[in-house]
N, CA, C and O atoms as a Maestro MAE file, in Angstrom:
{
 s_m_m2io_version
 :::
 2.0.0
}

f_m_ct {
 s_m_title
 :::
 protein
 m_atom[288] {
  # First column is atom index #
  i_m_mmod_type
  r_m_x_coord
  r_m_y_coord
  r_m_z_coord
  i_m_residue_number
  s_m_chain_name
  s_m_pdb_residue_name
  s_m_pdb_atom_name
  i_m_atomic_number
  :::
  1 25 -39.816 31.664 -20.621 1 A "UNK " " N  " 7
  2 3 -38.452 32.102 -20.816 1 A "UNK " " CA " 6
  3 2 -37.521 30.918 -20.512 1 A "UNK " " C  " 6
  4 15 -37.706 30.226 -19.512 1 A "UNK " " O  " 8
  5 25 -36.542 30.692 -21.356 2 A "UNK " " N  " 7
  6 3 -35.628 29.562 -21.179 2 A "UNK " " CA " 6
  7 2 -34.492 29.937 -20.224 2 A "UNK " " C  " 6
  8 15 -34.093 31.097 -20.119 2 A "UNK " " O  " 8
  9 25 -34.008 28.948 -19.561 3 A "UNK " " N  " 7
  10 3 -32.925 29.142 -18.600 3 A "UNK " " CA " 6
  11 2 -31.594 29.230 -19.363 3 A "UNK " " C  " 6
  12 15 -31.271 28.315 -20.120 3 A "UNK " " O  " 8
  13 25 -30.809 30.315 -19.182 4 A "UNK " " N  " 7
  14 3 -29.548 30.435 -19.934 4 A "UNK " " CA " 6
  15 2 -28.497 29.412 -19.508 4 A "UNK " " C  " 6
  16 15 -27.574 29.135 -20.273 4 A "UNK " " O  " 8
  17 25 -28.615 28.843 -18.300 5 A "UNK " " N  " 7
  18 3 -27.641 27.856 -17.828 5 A "UNK " " CA " 6
  19 2 -27.815 26.503 -18.508 5 A "UNK " " C  " 6
  20 15 -26.923 25.656 -18.457 5 A "UNK " " O  " 8
  21 25 -28.967 26.304 -19.143 6 A "UNK " " N  " 7
  22 3 -29.222 25.025 -19.797 6 A "UNK " " CA " 6
  23 2 -28.857 25.035 -21.277 6 A "UNK " " C  " 6
  24 15 -28.994 24.007 -21.940 6 A "UNK " " O  " 8
  25 25 -28.401 26.150 -21.809 7 A "UNK " " N  " 7
  26 3 -28.006 26.228 -23.214 7 A "UNK " " CA " 6
  27 2 -26.699 25.460 -23.426 7 A "UNK " " C  " 6
  28 15 -25.906 25.286 -22.501 7 A "UNK " " O  " 8
  29 25 -26.498 25.012 -24.650 8 A "UNK " " N  " 7
  30 3 -25.277 24.274 -24.974 8 A "UNK " " CA " 6
  31 2 -24.089 25.225 -24.980 8 A "UNK " " C  " 6
  32 15 -24.172 26.341 -25.493 8 A "UNK " " O  " 8
  33 25 -22.985 24.767 -24.403 9 A "UNK " " N  " 7
  34 3 -21.771 25.568 -24.345 9 A "UNK " " CA " 6
  35 2 -20.611 24.641 -24.731 9 A "UNK " " C  " 6
  36 15 -20.184 23.822 -23.917 9 A "UNK " " O  " 8
  37 25 -20.104 24.759 -25.947 10 A "UNK " " N  " 7
  38 3 -19.054 23.828 -26.382 10 A "UNK " " CA " 6
  39 2 -17.772 23.936 -25.562 10 A "UNK " " C  " 6
  40 15 -17.107 22.924 -25.342 10 A "UNK " " O  " 8
  41 25 -17.407 25.129 -25.106 11 A "UNK " " N  " 7
  42 3 -16.197 25.283 -24.304 11 A "UNK " " CA " 6
  43 2 -16.327 24.544 -22.973 11 A "UNK " " C  " 6
  44 15 -15.410 23.836 -22.556 11 A "UNK " " O  " 8
  45 25 -17.477 24.715 -22.306 12 A "UNK " " N  " 7
  46 3 -17.689 24.022 -21.039 12 A "UNK " " CA " 6
  47 2 -17.755 22.517 -21.260 12 A "UNK " " C  " 6
  48 15 -17.268 21.745 -20.433 12 A "UNK " " O  " 8
  49 25 -18.348 22.099 -22.361 13 A "UNK " " N  " 7
  50 3 -18.441 20.680 -22.663 13 A "UNK " " CA " 6
  51 2 -17.051 20.069 -22.833 13 A "UNK " " C  " 6
  52 15 -16.776 18.994 -22.299 13 A "UNK " " O  " 8
  53 25 -16.178 20.747 -23.570 14 A "UNK " " N  " 7
  54 3 -14.812 20.242 -23.755 14 A "UNK " " CA " 6
  55 2 -14.050 20.232 -22.434 14 A "UNK " " C  " 6
  56 15 -13.310 19.291 -22.145 14 A "UNK " " O  " 8
  57 25 -14.236 21.288 -21.629 15 A "UNK " " N  " 7
  58 3 -13.529 21.379 -20.352 15 A "UNK " " CA " 6
  59 2 -13.970 20.258 -19.417 15 A "UNK " " C  " 6
  60 15 -13.138 19.615 -18.778 15 A "UNK " " O  " 8
  61 25 -15.292 20.022 -19.336 16 A "UNK " " N  " 7
  62 3 -15.797 18.957 -18.471 16 A "UNK " " CA " 6
  63 2 -15.367 17.579 -18.976 16 A "UNK " " C  " 6
  64 15 -15.106 16.679 -18.178 16 A "UNK " " O  " 8
  65 25 -15.294 17.418 -20.282 17 A "UNK " " N  " 7
  66 3 -14.850 16.150 -20.841 17 A "UNK " " CA " 6
  67 2 -13.393 15.876 -20.471 17 A "UNK " " C  " 6
  68 15 -13.043 14.756 -20.101 17 A "UNK " " O  " 8
  69 25 -12.550 16.898 -20.572 18 A "UNK " " N  " 7
  70 3 -11.140 16.738 -20.206 18 A "UNK " " CA " 6
  71 2 -10.989 16.479 -18.712 18 A "UNK " " C  " 6
  72 15 -10.169 15.657 -18.302 18 A "UNK " " O  " 8
  73 25 -11.783 17.183 -17.894 19 A "UNK " " N  " 7
  74 3 -11.713 16.975 -16.445 19 A "UNK " " CA " 6
  75 2 -12.159 15.563 -16.084 19 A "UNK " " C  " 6
  76 15 -11.560 14.925 -15.218 19 A "UNK " " O  " 8
  77 25 -13.204 15.072 -16.740 20 A "UNK " " N  " 7
  78 3 -13.693 13.724 -16.481 20 A "UNK " " CA " 6
  79 2 -12.653 12.688 -16.902 20 A "UNK " " C  " 6
  80 15 -12.460 11.684 -16.217 20 A "UNK " " O  " 8
  81 25 -11.994 12.928 -18.013 21 A "UNK " " N  " 7
  82 3 -10.950 12.016 -18.480 21 A "UNK " " CA " 6
  83 2 -9.778 11.973 -17.499 21 A "UNK " " C  " 6
  84 15 -9.261 10.898 -17.193 21 A "UNK " " O  " 8
  85 25 -9.362 13.133 -17.009 22 A "UNK " " N  " 7
  86 3 -8.252 13.191 -16.049 22 A "UNK " " CA " 6
  87 2 -8.632 12.512 -14.739 22 A "UNK " " C  " 6
  88 15 -7.821 11.803 -14.143 22 A "UNK " " O  " 8
  89 25 -9.874 12.730 -14.290 23 A "UNK " " N  " 7
  90 3 -10.321 12.106 -13.041 23 A "UNK " " CA " 6
  91 2 -10.380 10.590 -13.194 23 A "UNK " " C  " 6
  92 15 -10.017 9.860 -12.271 23 A "UNK " " O  " 8
  93 25 -10.831 10.112 -14.345 24 A "UNK " " N  " 7
  94 3 -10.885 8.669 -14.584 24 A "UNK " " CA " 6
  95 2 -9.498 8.049 -14.608 24 A "UNK " " C  " 6
  96 15 -9.288 6.957 -14.080 24 A "UNK " " O  " 8
  97 25 -8.554 8.751 -15.222 25 A "UNK " " N  " 7
  98 3 -7.181 8.259 -15.270 25 A "UNK " " CA " 6
  99 2 -6.576 8.202 -13.867 25 A "UNK " " C  " 6
  100 15 -5.922 7.224 -13.507 25 A "UNK " " O  " 8
  101 25 -6.795 9.253 -13.082 26 A "UNK " " N  " 7
  102 3 -6.263 9.280 -11.712 26 A "UNK " " CA " 6
  103 2 -6.897 8.187 -10.860 26 A "UNK " " C  " 6
  104 15 -6.217 7.547 -10.058 26 A "UNK " " O  " 8
  105 25 -8.202 7.973 -11.034 27 A "UNK " " N  " 7
  106 3 -8.879 6.930 -10.268 27 A "UNK " " CA " 6
  107 2 -8.323 5.559 -10.629 27 A "UNK " " C  " 6
  108 15 -8.135 4.714 -9.754 27 A "UNK " " O  " 8
  109 25 -8.058 5.333 -11.912 28 A "UNK " " N  " 7
  110 3 -7.482 4.057 -12.339 28 A "UNK " " CA " 6
  111 2 -6.104 3.829 -11.758 28 A "UNK " " C  " 6
  112 15 -5.779 2.719 -11.338 28 A "UNK " " O  " 8
  113 25 -5.283 4.881 -11.731 29 A "UNK " " N  " 7
  114 3 -3.940 4.750 -11.157 29 A "UNK " " CA " 6
  115 2 -4.004 4.473 -9.661 29 A "UNK " " C  " 6
  116 15 -3.250 3.646 -9.149 29 A "UNK " " O  " 8
  117 25 -4.905 5.165 -8.955 30 A "UNK " " N  " 7
  118 3 -5.026 4.943 -7.509 30 A "UNK " " CA " 6
  119 2 -5.525 3.533 -7.211 30 A "UNK " " C  " 6
  120 15 -5.054 2.888 -6.275 30 A "UNK " " O  " 8
  121 25 -6.478 3.059 -8.007 31 A "UNK " " N  " 7
  122 3 -6.994 1.708 -7.812 31 A "UNK " " CA " 6
  123 2 -5.901 0.669 -8.037 31 A "UNK " " C  " 6
  124 15 -5.774 -0.287 -7.272 31 A "UNK " " O  " 8
  125 25 -5.117 0.861 -9.086 32 A "UNK " " N  " 7
  126 3 -4.032 -0.082 -9.377 32 A "UNK " " CA " 6
  127 2 -2.988 -0.076 -8.267 32 A "UNK " " C  " 6
  128 15 -2.497 -1.134 -7.872 32 A "UNK " " O  " 8
  129 25 -2.644 1.106 -7.763 33 A "UNK " " N  " 7
  130 3 -1.654 1.195 -6.687 33 A "UNK " " CA " 6
  131 2 -2.177 0.547 -5.408 33 A "UNK " " C  " 6
  132 15 -1.433 -0.144 -4.711 33 A "UNK " " O  " 8
  133 25 -3.454 0.767 -5.098 34 A "UNK " " N  " 7
  134 3 -4.039 0.147 -3.908 34 A "UNK " " CA " 6
  135 2 -4.050 -1.369 -4.043 34 A "UNK " " C  " 6
  136 15 -3.790 -2.083 -3.075 34 A "UNK " " O  " 8
  137 25 -4.350 -1.860 -5.233 35 A "UNK " " N  " 7
  138 3 -4.357 -3.309 -5.456 35 A "UNK " " CA " 6
  139 2 -2.957 -3.886 -5.304 35 A "UNK " " C  " 6
  140 15 -2.780 -4.943 -4.698 35 A "UNK " " O  " 8
  141 25 -1.951 -3.186 -5.860 36 A "UNK " " N  " 7
  142 3 -0.563 -3.659 -5.715 36 A "UNK " " CA " 6
  143 2 -0.146 -3.668 -4.250 36 A "UNK " " C  " 6
  144 15 0.499 -4.613 -3.795 36 A "UNK " " O  " 8
  145 25 -0.510 -2.619 -3.503 37 A "UNK " " N  " 7
  146 3 -0.137 -2.552 -2.089 37 A "UNK " " CA " 6
  147 2 -0.808 -3.669 -1.294 37 A "UNK " " C  " 6
  148 15 -0.180 -4.275 -0.426 37 A "UNK " " O  " 8
  149 25 -2.071 -3.943 -1.581 38 A "UNK " " N  " 7
  150 3 -2.778 -5.019 -0.890 38 A "UNK " " CA " 6
  151 2 -2.180 -6.373 -1.178 38 A "UNK " " C  " 6
  152 15 -2.026 -7.196 -0.276 38 A "UNK " " O  " 8
  153 25 -1.841 -6.609 -2.433 39 A "UNK " " N  " 7
  154 3 -1.216 -7.880 -2.807 39 A "UNK " " CA " 6
  155 2 0.135 -8.040 -2.129 39 A "UNK " " C  " 6
  156 15 0.474 -9.122 -1.650 39 A "UNK " " O  " 8
  157 25 0.904 -6.957 -2.090 40 A "UNK " " N  " 7
  158 3 2.219 -7.002 -1.450 40 A "UNK " " CA " 6
  159 2 2.087 -7.271 0.045 40 A "UNK " " C  " 6
  160 15 2.846 -8.064 0.602 40 A "UNK " " O  " 8
  161 25 1.131 -6.617 0.696 41 A "UNK " " N  " 7
  162 3 0.939 -6.814 2.133 41 A "UNK " " CA " 6
  163 2 0.504 -8.246 2.436 41 A "UNK " " C  " 6
  164 15 0.991 -8.855 3.389 41 A "UNK " " O  " 8
  165 25 -0.401 -8.780 1.637 42 A "UNK " " N  " 7
  166 3 -0.857 -10.153 1.853 42 A "UNK " " CA " 6
  167 2 0.276 -11.145 1.626 42 A "UNK " " C  " 6
  168 15 0.410 -12.118 2.367 42 A "UNK " " O  " 8
  169 25 1.083 -10.902 0.616 43 A "UNK " " N  " 7
  170 3 2.198 -11.800 0.320 43 A "UNK " " CA " 6
  171 2 3.229 -11.785 1.439 43 A "UNK " " C  " 6
  172 15 3.701 -12.840 1.863 43 A "UNK " " O  " 8
  173 25 3.581 -10.596 1.920 44 A "UNK " " N  " 7
  174 3 4.582 -10.524 2.988 44 A "UNK " " CA " 6
  175 2 4.034 -11.106 4.292 44 A "UNK " " C  " 6
  176 15 4.772 -11.756 5.033 44 A "UNK " " O  " 8
  177 25 2.752 -10.882 4.580 45 A "UNK " " N  " 7
  178 3 2.164 -11.458 5.791 45 A "UNK " " CA " 6
  179 2 2.158 -12.978 5.707 45 A "UNK " " C  " 6
  180 15 2.449 -13.662 6.688 45 A "UNK " " O  " 8
  181 25 1.829 -13.497 4.539 46 A "UNK " " N  " 7
  182 3 1.817 -14.945 4.350 46 A "UNK " " CA " 6
  183 2 3.209 -15.535 4.535 46 A "UNK " " C  " 6
  184 15 3.367 -16.557 5.203 46 A "UNK " " O  " 8
  185 25 4.210 -14.902 3.951 47 A "UNK " " N  " 7
  186 3 5.568 -15.438 4.086 47 A "UNK " " CA " 6
  187 2 6.068 -15.334 5.526 47 A "UNK " " C  " 6
  188 15 6.799 -16.210 5.990 47 A "UNK " " O  " 8
  189 25 5.682 -14.275 6.236 48 A "UNK " " N  " 7
  190 3 6.090 -14.155 7.640 48 A "UNK " " CA " 6
  191 2 5.449 -15.244 8.496 48 A "UNK " " C  " 6
  192 15 6.104 -15.811 9.370 48 A "UNK " " O  " 8
  193 25 4.167 -15.541 8.249 49 A "UNK " " N  " 7
  194 3 3.511 -16.604 9.015 49 A "UNK " " CA " 6
  195 2 4.127 -17.961 8.703 49 A "UNK " " C  " 6
  196 15 4.316 -18.782 9.600 49 A "UNK " " O  " 8
  197 25 4.440 -18.195 7.437 50 A "UNK " " N  " 7
  198 3 5.067 -19.469 7.069 50 A "UNK " " CA " 6
  199 2 6.435 -19.583 7.730 50 A "UNK " " C  " 6
  200 15 6.796 -20.642 8.243 50 A "UNK " " O  " 8
  201 25 7.194 -18.489 7.716 51 A "UNK " " N  " 7
  202 3 8.510 -18.502 8.348 51 A "UNK " " CA " 6
  203 2 8.382 -18.731 9.859 51 A "UNK " " C  " 6
  204 15 9.197 -19.434 10.456 51 A "UNK " " O  " 8
  205 25 7.352 -18.132 10.472 52 A "UNK " " N  " 7
  206 3 7.148 -18.285 11.912 52 A "UNK " " CA " 6
  207 2 6.879 -19.742 12.280 52 A "UNK " " C  " 6
  208 15 7.437 -20.252 13.252 52 A "UNK " " O  " 8
  209 25 6.023 -20.412 11.502 53 A "UNK " " N  " 7
  210 3 5.613 -21.759 11.863 53 A "UNK " " CA " 6
  211 2 6.554 -22.845 11.356 53 A "UNK " " C  " 6
  212 15 6.470 -23.982 11.823 53 A "UNK " " O  " 8
  213 25 7.444 -22.537 10.419 54 A "UNK " " N  " 7
  214 3 8.306 -23.592 9.882 54 A "UNK " " CA " 6
  215 2 9.760 -23.483 10.324 54 A "UNK " " C  " 6
  216 15 10.520 -24.435 10.146 54 A "UNK " " O  " 8
  217 25 10.164 -22.367 10.887 55 A "UNK " " N  " 7
  218 3 11.546 -22.215 11.320 55 A "UNK " " CA " 6
  219 2 11.741 -22.940 12.650 55 A "UNK " " C  " 6
  220 15 10.994 -22.700 13.598 55 A "UNK " " O  " 8
  221 25 12.739 -23.824 12.730 56 A "UNK " " N  " 7
  222 3 12.972 -24.507 14.002 56 A "UNK " " CA " 6
  223 2 13.489 -23.516 15.044 56 A "UNK " " C  " 6
  224 15 14.149 -22.535 14.700 56 A "UNK " " O  " 8
  225 25 13.189 -23.773 16.312 57 A "UNK " " N  " 7
  226 3 13.664 -22.857 17.350 57 A "UNK " " CA " 6
  227 2 15.181 -22.910 17.478 57 A "UNK " " C  " 6
  228 15 15.805 -23.941 17.225 57 A "UNK " " O  " 8
  229 25 15.748 -21.807 17.865 58 A "UNK " " N  " 7
  230 3 17.194 -21.749 18.045 58 A "UNK " " CA " 6
  231 2 17.562 -22.469 19.341 58 A "UNK " " C  " 6
  232 15 16.812 -22.413 20.315 58 A "UNK " " O  " 8
  233 25 18.716 -23.147 19.357 59 A "UNK " " N  " 7
  234 3 19.132 -23.802 20.598 59 A "UNK " " CA " 6
  235 2 19.453 -22.752 21.662 59 A "UNK " " C  " 6
  236 15 19.831 -21.622 21.354 59 A "UNK " " O  " 8
  237 25 19.291 -23.158 22.917 60 A "UNK " " N  " 7
  238 3 19.554 -22.235 24.020 60 A "UNK " " CA " 6
  239 2 21.031 -21.879 24.061 60 A "UNK " " C  " 6
  240 15 21.894 -22.725 23.825 60 A "UNK " " O  " 8
  241 25 21.305 -20.639 24.358 61 A "UNK " " N  " 7
  242 3 22.695 -20.197 24.458 61 A "UNK " " CA " 6
  243 2 23.317 -20.761 25.715 61 A "UNK " " C  " 6
  244 15 22.695 -20.798 26.777 61 A "UNK " " O  " 8
  245 25 24.551 -21.199 25.578 62 A "UNK " " N  " 7
  246 3 25.236 -21.679 26.774 62 A "UNK " " CA " 6
  247 2 25.835 -20.470 27.487 62 A "UNK " " C  " 6
  248 15 26.593 -19.699 26.899 62 A "UNK " " O  " 8
  249 25 25.488 -20.321 28.744 63 A "UNK " " N  " 7
  250 3 26.016 -19.203 29.525 63 A "UNK " " CA " 6
  251 2 27.039 -19.743 30.515 63 A "UNK " " C  " 6
  252 15 26.851 -20.830 31.061 63 A "UNK " " O  " 8
  253 25 28.085 -19.026 30.747 64 A "UNK " " N  " 7
  254 3 29.074 -19.486 31.732 64 A "UNK " " CA " 6
  255 2 28.437 -19.535 33.122 64 A "UNK " " C  " 6
  256 15 27.630 -18.680 33.488 64 A "UNK " " O  " 8
  257 25 28.825 -20.565 33.885 65 A "UNK " " N  " 7
  258 3 28.228 -20.726 35.209 65 A "UNK " " CA " 6
  259 2 28.770 -19.709 36.195 65 A "UNK " " C  " 6
  260 15 28.024 -19.207 37.035 65 A "UNK " " O  " 8
  261 25 30.053 -19.397 36.107 66 A "UNK " " N  " 7
  262 3 30.624 -18.390 37.009 66 A "UNK " " CA " 6
  263 2 31.316 -17.336 36.173 66 A "UNK " " C  " 6
  264 15 31.966 -17.634 35.171 66 A "UNK " " O  " 8
  265 25 31.168 -16.144 36.591 67 A "UNK " " N  " 7
  266 3 31.830 -15.050 35.896 67 A "UNK " " CA " 6
  267 2 32.930 -14.506 36.785 67 A "UNK " " C  " 6
  268 15 32.740 -14.305 37.985 67 A "UNK " " O  " 8
  269 25 34.047 -14.279 36.197 68 A "UNK " " N  " 7
  270 3 35.173 -13.724 36.939 68 A "UNK " " CA " 6
  271 2 35.212 -12.236 36.657 68 A "UNK " " C  " 6
  272 15 35.259 -11.808 35.504 68 A "UNK " " O  " 8
  273 25 35.192 -11.453 37.725 69 A "UNK " " N  " 7
  274 3 35.250 -10.012 37.544 69 A "UNK " " CA " 6
  275 2 36.683 -9.600 37.264 69 A "UNK " " C  " 6
  276 15 37.613 -10.059 37.927 69 A "UNK " " O  " 8
  277 25 36.848 -8.758 36.307 70 A "UNK " " N  " 7
  278 3 38.184 -8.278 35.970 70 A "UNK " " CA " 6
  279 2 38.522 -7.080 36.838 70 A "UNK " " C  " 6
  280 15 37.673 -6.241 37.137 70 A "UNK " " O  " 8
  281 25 39.796 -7.025 37.236 71 A "UNK " " N  " 7
  282 3 40.252 -5.856 37.990 71 A "UNK " " CA " 6
  283 2 40.642 -4.772 37.028 71 A "UNK " " C  " 6
  284 15 41.110 -5.039 35.921 71 A "UNK " " O  " 8
  285 25 40.451 -3.577 37.446 72 A "UNK " " N  " 7
  286 3 40.837 -2.456 36.590 72 A "UNK " " CA " 6
  287 2 42.167 -1.918 36.956 72 A "UNK " " C  " 6
  288 15 42.643 -0.969 36.333 72 A "UNK " " O  " 8
  :::
 }
 m_bond[287] {
  # First column is bond index #
  i_m_from
  i_m_to
  i_m_order
  :::
  1 1 2 1
  2 2 3 1
  3 3 4 2
  4 3 5 1
  5 5 6 1
  6 6 7 1
  7 7 8 2
  8 7 9 1
  9 9 10 1
  10 10 11 1
  11 11 12 2
  12 11 13 1
  13 13 14 1
  14 14 15 1
  15 15 16 2
  16 15 17 1
  17 17 18 1
  18 18 19 1
  19 19 20 2
  20 19 21 1
  21 21 22 1
  22 22 23 1
  23 23 24 2
  24 23 25 1
  25 25 26 1
  26 26 27 1
  27 27 28 2
  28 27 29 1
  29 29 30 1
  30 30 31 1
  31 31 32 2
  32 31 33 1
  33 33 34 1
  34 34 35 1
  35 35 36 2
  36 35 37 1
  37 37 38 1
  38 38 39 1
  39 39 40 2
  40 39 41 1
  41 41 42 1
  42 42 43 1
  43 43 44 2
  44 43 45 1
  45 45 46 1
  46 46 47 1
  47 47 48 2
  48 47 49 1
  49 49 50 1
  50 50 51 1
  51 51 52 2
  52 51 53 1
  53 53 54 1
  54 54 55 1
  55 55 56 2
  56 55 57 1
  57 57 58 1
  58 58 59 1
  59 59 60 2
  60 59 61 1
  61 61 62 1
  62 62 63 1
  63 63 64 2
  64 63 65 1
  65 65 66 1
  66 66 67 1
  67 67 68 2
  68 67 69 1
  69 69 70 1
  70 70 71 1
  71 71 72 2
  72 71 73 1
  73 73 74 1
  74 74 75 1
  75 75 76 2
  76 75 77 1
  77 77 78 1
  78 78 79 1
  79 79 80 2
  80 79 81 1
  81 81 82 1
  82 82 83 1
  83 83 84 2
  84 83 85 1
  85 85 86 1
  86 86 87 1
  87 87 88 2
  88 87 89 1
  89 89 90 1
  90 90 91 1
  91 91 92 2
  92 91 93 1
  93 93 94 1
  94 94 95 1
  95 95 96 2
  96 95 97 1
  97 97 98 1
  98 98 99 1
  99 99 100 2
  100 99 101 1
  101 101 102 1
  102 102 103 1
  103 103 104 2
  104 103 105 1
  105 105 106 1
  106 106 107 1
  107 107 108 2
  108 107 109 1
  109 109 110 1
  110 110 111 1
  111 111 112 2
  112 111 113 1
  113 113 114 1
  114 114 115 1
  115 115 116 2
  116 115 117 1
  117 117 118 1
  118 118 119 1
  119 119 120 2
  120 119 121 1
  121 121 122 1
  122 122 123 1
  123 123 124 2
  124 123 125 1
  125 125 126 1
  126 126 127 1
  127 127 128 2
  128 127 129 1
  129 129 130 1
  130 130 131 1
  131 131 132 2
  132 131 133 1
  133 133 134 1
  134 134 135 1
  135 135 136 2
  136 135 137 1
  137 137 138 1
  138 138 139 1
  139 139 140 2
  140 139 141 1
  141 141 142 1
  142 142 143 1
  143 143 144 2
  144 143 145 1
  145 145 146 1
  146 146 147 1
  147 147 148 2
  148 147 149 1
  149 149 150 1
  150 150 151 1
  151 151 152 2
  152 151 153 1
  153 153 154 1
  154 154 155 1
  155 155 156 2
  156 155 157 1
  157 157 158 1
  158 158 159 1
  159 159 160 2
  160 159 161 1
  161 161 162 1
  162 162 163 1
  163 163 164 2
  164 163 165 1
  165 165 166 1
  166 166 167 1
  167 167 168 2
  168 167 169 1
  169 169 170 1
  170 170 171 1
  171 171 172 2
  172 171 173 1
  173 173 174 1
  174 174 175 1
  175 175 176 2
  176 175 177 1
  177 177 178 1
  178 178 179 1
  179 179 180 2
  180 179 181 1
  181 181 182 1
  182 182 183 1
  183 183 184 2
  184 183 185 1
  185 185 186 1
  186 186 187 1
  187 187 188 2
  188 187 189 1
  189 189 190 1
  190 190 191 1
  191 191 192 2
  192 191 193 1
  193 193 194 1
  194 194 195 1
  195 195 196 2
  196 195 197 1
  197 197 198 1
  198 198 199 1
  199 199 200 2
  200 199 201 1
  201 201 202 1
  202 202 203 1
  203 203 204 2
  204 203 205 1
  205 205 206 1
  206 206 207 1
  207 207 208 2
  208 207 209 1
  209 209 210 1
  210 210 211 1
  211 211 212 2
  212 211 213 1
  213 213 214 1
  214 214 215 1
  215 215 216 2
  216 215 217 1
  217 217 218 1
  218 218 219 1
  219 219 220 2
  220 219 221 1
  221 221 222 1
  222 222 223 1
  223 223 224 2
  224 223 225 1
  225 225 226 1
  226 226 227 1
  227 227 228 2
  228 227 229 1
  229 229 230 1
  230 230 231 1
  231 231 232 2
  232 231 233 1
  233 233 234 1
  234 234 235 1
  235 235 236 2
  236 235 237 1
  237 237 238 1
  238 238 239 1
  239 239 240 2
  240 239 241 1
  241 241 242 1
  242 242 243 1
  243 243 244 2
  244 243 245 1
  245 245 246 1
  246 246 247 1
  247 247 248 2
  248 247 249 1
  249 249 250 1
  250 250 251 1
  251 251 252 2
  252 251 253 1
  253 253 254 1
  254 254 255 1
  255 255 256 2
  256 255 257 1
  257 257 258 1
  258 258 259 1
  259 259 260 2
  260 259 261 1
  261 261 262 1
  262 262 263 1
  263 263 264 2
  264 263 265 1
  265 265 266 1
  266 266 267 1
  267 267 268 2
  268 267 269 1
  269 269 270 1
  270 270 271 1
  271 271 272 2
  272 271 273 1
  273 273 274 1
  274 274 275 1
  275 275 276 2
  276 275 277 1
  277 277 278 1
  278 278 279 1
  279 279 280 2
  280 279 281 1
  281 281 282 1
  282 282 283 1
  283 283 284 2
  284 283 285 1
  285 285 286 1
  286 286 287 1
  287 287 288 2
  :::
 }
}
């Protein structure tokens, strides 16, 4: 006796084909977004490190030696 679940079903075939197509499209979009995010993170990290090592230090602030308290 043959198994009825193994018979050809054109409706299920079309449905699975559409589901596979949608899943492939979603996977492609997620992969592209992850790649863009990784590239952006690497670029910003690189520019921050370059800015850290190439920016000259700021001169020390001159602070007044004596402060006069104001009366209220």
